[in-house]
N, C-alpha and C positions, 0 to 999 in steps of 0.2 A: 539432634539428628538432622541431617540435611534433607530437605524436601525437594523432590523432583517436581517440575511443573506438570500437573495432570491434565490441564486444559490446553489443547493445541492452540486455541485462539488467544490464550493468556500467556503463552510461553514467551512472547515477544513484547511484553510490557516494557514501558520506558524504564531506563535504569533508575530514575528517580522514584518511580512507583514501586519497583521491586525493593529498592533500598529502604523505603519507608515501611514495607511490610515484613522485612526479615530481621527485625530487631531481636527476635528470640531464637535465631538460627545460629548456633555456635560455629557451624562449618561455613558460614557465609563470609566471603572476603570483603569486608566493608570498605577498605581503602581502594581496592580495585573498582568496586561499584561506584565510589565517589569520582574516580577518574573518568569512568564511562559517562557519568552524569554530566561532567564538564564537557566531554567531547560531544554529547548529544545536544548541548546548548547551542552549538554552531549549526546554522541552517540558513536557507535562502532568506536574505534580508538581515541576517545577523552573522556575517562572515568574518567580521573583524571585531573582537571583543577584548576588553581589558579585564583585569581581575575583579574590579568593583562591579562591573556589569555582569560578569559571570557569577559573582556572589549573589547579586540580586536575582538573576535568572534561576539559579539552582537552589537557593536557600542555604548554601554552605557558607561557613564563616570565611571571611576574606583571607586570613592567614592559611587556612586549609586550601583554598583555591590557589593561592600563590605557590604553595608547595606542589600541588598537582600540575599546574600549568608549567612550572619549571621542569618537572620530571617528564611530562609529555613532550615538551620541546626538546629536551635532551635526547629522547627516544625517537624524535622525528615525526611524532603524530600531531604536533603543533609547531608552528613557525612564528618566531617572535619578530614583530615589526618595531625596531628600536626607535624609529622616528615618531611613531604614534604611541609607543609603550602599550601595544596591544598584540593579541595573538590571532592567528588564522590557522585553519586546518592545514597540516603538512602533507606532503606527497605520500608519506608512508601509509597514511590512512587508506589510500587507494588499494594497497596490497590486501587489506582485509576483505575487500569486496571481490577480489579476483577468484578465490577458490569457490565462492558461492556461484558466481556467474559462470565459471568454467564448468560447473556441475550441471548447468542447464544447456546442454548441447543442442536441444531442440530450437533454441533461439536462432542459431545459424541456419538451420533448415528453414525456419519460418520467415527469416528476414526478406528474401527475394519476393515471396508471395505477399508479404505485408507492404513492401515498397510498391508493388504493382497496384494494389488496391488503393493505397494512399495517393498515388499519382492519378489514378482513375477518378477518384471522387474529390481530389484537391483538398485533402484533409490529413489527419494523422491516424496511424494504426499502431497500437501499442499492446504489449503483453504486460500484465501486472501480476504480482505475487501478494497474497494475503498475509499481512503482518499485524496481528492483533486487530485493531479496529481501523487500520489503514490499508491501502493498497500501495505497493512500491513498484514503480516502473522498472522492468528488467530488460525490456527491448522496445524500441520505438522506430517508426519510419514515418516520414512526412514529405509532403509536396513542398512547394515554395512558401508562399505566405499563408500561414494557417491561423492567423489572428493572435490574440493576446496570450493564449495558453499554449506554451511550447513544451511538450513533455520531454523529459530527459531521464536517462537511467539513474535510479536512486531517488527520484522525486516521489514524495508521499502524497496521496490524496485520500480523503475519508471514504470509508466503505458505504456508509448509510446514504450519502448524497449522490453517489455516482453509479452509472450503469456498470462500470468495471467492477466496483465493489459488490454490487448485487449479483452479478454474474458469477463472481468467484464464490460468493456465499452459497450459490445454488449447487456448487460441486460438493459441498460438505456433507458428510453423513448427518443424519437427523439430530443426533445428540450434540454434535459439535455446532450445528447451525443454531440450535436453541441456546447453547452457551454463548455463542457470538451475540445473539440478540440481547441476552442479559448483560453482557459486557458493555455493549453500546449504550444501553439504557442506563447502566450504573455510572458510566463515565460522563455522560452529558444527557441528563433527563430531558432538558428543553429541546435539544437537537433531535433526540429520538422521538419525542412527541410530535415535532414538526414534520419529520420525514418517515415515520413508522409505516404509514399506509402506503406511501410510494415505494418504500423499500420492499414491503411484502408483495406489493403488486409486481415489482420487478422480478421477484422470485417466481411468482405465478406465471409471468410472461416467459421466463426461461423454461419453465416446465411445459408450457403449452406450445411455444413457438420456437424455442431454441435460442432466443435472444431477448434482451430487454432494452428499453429506451430511457433516455434522460433528456428532458427538454429544458436545458439551461438551468438546472437545479444547483449545480456546483458552480458554474460560470455562465452568466446570463447569455453571453454572446456565442456560446458553443453548445450545440446539440450533439448528443452521442448515442451510440448503440453499442452493446457489448454481448458477447456470447461466452458461456462457460467453456473453459478449455479442458482442464482435467484436475483431479485430485490425485497427485502423484502416489503411486503404489508404494514406493520405497521410502520417500521422505515425508509423505503425508502433507505436502505443500499444495495449496489451492491456487490455481492459475485461471485467469480469464483473458480475453482479447477484446479490445474495443476499437471503435472508429469514431473520432471526433471531427466535426465539420463546422465551420463558421455558419451561424444561422442564416445569414443573408444569401449563402450559396445554395441552400436547399429549396427544392420545389415542394409544393404542398403534397404531403403523403409520401415523399421520396424516402424519408428515413425508415419508415416501417415497411413499405412495399418493395424497395430495392436494396437499400444498404443493410438493413437488418438481415434478410436472407443471405446476402453476400458475406457478412461477417460470420454468420452461423456456418456457412459452407466452408469458409476458410478455417474455422475451428475444426470442422470435421476432417479436412484435409491434413491439418497438422497432427491431429490425434492418430489418424490412419498411418501416417509416416513414422511416427515415433512409437506406435504401439501402446498408447495410453487410452483409457476410456474415461468417460465422465463418471460421476458418482452413481451408485447403483440405482438410485431413484431421484430424479430431479423434481422434487416436490417441496412446497413451502414447509418450513419446520413446524412441528407440533408445538403449540404455544404453551409456555409455562403459565398456569393460571394466575400466579402471583404477579407476573409481568404483563400479562395480556392487556390489562386495562390501564397500564401506566404509559 
């Protein structure tokens, strides 16, 4: 019998994780899942891959990978580089993102306001969507030179280490927020142990001040502030908005006293325009006793 994902924070697990967990599901299309595992192996820093590399990255047998890459290339989702005997993502993959982005019409409304703030503080302003234990950029605006971290649509960053992730988690209903913590802890216990207190402090900041800060925890040269945006009523997707600035451009206290309130005010403006609200209660999630000490 097919099993529907019951945990909103778990519905977007990597294809490899889901494939490994569905061996007893007769309705699960294993071949399709393997093809998606191959597609997900392509990412920044690994944009050109051969069948042997893909086999190593995915754990799939090389003959299986060869059939999958050939099929994906025939369909246009991969493109074969004959000179290097390797594959890269094909243009057709972009079509998959368009329906999702087109459904987020608030991005167009928010973009001019985001650009204005980005230019004002000489940094970046971005909207992110919660995807399992990552945030995915769905809109971004930036001034000129913003340092080594240049956000772009589709780029993932970790929830636990970032202001954007903590602010998105703050929009979740209590039960989902607790499940997200369990998921983060189970995926990488060492990372969770290192950032648990800062993560929970970020949720508390969002509850008390409407924004949270991150002092170079994800990237040392960039300091960031983020505000919860909304937990969409129809799709149940969690969004937040952040502002990242090269550390050398910040005056002492500026991030919390000036930029934090400005990003929170921008979030308020976007919510008012699109008619969304934040989660019913912006409170740190009640801790599962089994996980609290981990």
